[in-house]
matplotlib code that plots the C-alpha trace (Angstrom):
import matplotlib.pyplot as plt

x = [7.5, 9.3, 12.9, 15.0, 18.4, 19.6, 21.3, 24.9, 25.2, 23.6, 25.1, 22.8, 21.2, 22.5, 21.0, 20.5, 18.6, 16.4, 15.8, 14.8, 12.3, 10.7, 10.3, 8.8, 6.2, 5.2, 5.0, 3.1, 0.6, 0.0, -0.3, -4.0, -3.9, -1.0, -3.2, -6.4, -4.5, -2.8, -6.3, -7.7, -4.6, -5.4, -8.7, -7.4, -6.8, -3.2, -3.5, -4.4, -1.4, 1.0, 0.1, 0.8, 4.1, 2.8, 3.4, 0.4, 2.8, 4.2, 0.7, 0.3, 3.4, 2.7, -1.0, 0.6, 3.6, 1.0, -2.0]
y = [20.0, 16.7, 17.3, 13.6, 13.3, 9.8, 8.2, 8.1, 5.3, 2.7, 2.1, 2.5, -0.5, -2.0, -1.2, -5.0, -5.1, -2.4, -4.0, -7.4, -5.7, -3.6, -6.8, -9.0, -6.5, -6.2, -10.0, -9.9, -7.1, -9.3, -12.9, -12.7, -12.5, -15.0, -17.6, -16.8, -17.1, -20.4, -21.6, -20.9, -22.8, -25.5, -26.0, -26.8, -30.1, -31.6, -31.3, -27.9, -27.0, -29.0, -26.7, -23.8, -25.3, -25.7, -28.5, -29.1, -29.5, -26.0, -24.6, -26.7, -25.2, -21.9, -22.0, -23.7, -21.3, -18.1, -19.3]
z = [22.9, 24.5, 25.0, 25.1, 26.5, 25.7, 28.9, 28.8, 31.1, 28.8, 25.1, 22.2, 21.0, 17.8, 14.9, 14.2, 17.3, 16.1, 13.0, 14.3, 17.0, 14.5, 12.0, 15.2, 15.9, 12.2, 12.0, 15.3, 13.7, 10.7, 12.1, 12.1, 8.4, 8.0, 9.9, 7.9, 4.5, 6.0, 6.7, 3.1, 1.8, 4.2, 2.9, -0.6, -1.9, -1.8, -5.7, -5.6, -3.3, -5.4, -8.6, -6.2, -5.2, -1.7, 1.0, 3.6, 5.9, 5.4, 5.5, 8.9, 10.4, 9.7, 11.6, 14.4, 14.5, 14.8, 16.7]

ax = plt.figure().add_subplot(projection="3d")
ax.plot(x, y, z, "-o")
ax.set_aspect("equal")
plt.show()
């Protein structure tokens, strides 16, 4: 239905750039889930987090990164 004719003036994007872009878009799509999970973990005590092998600073950094 739609014909695509690649431009010969521009080089094709590197596969790694496409993979990086795809990964970024996936992370952006799931960031609300990441924030919710981190906020849930942030409600746990330090002892409970330690039992899970998680540092509170990692949880707080994750919340800040995705908000």
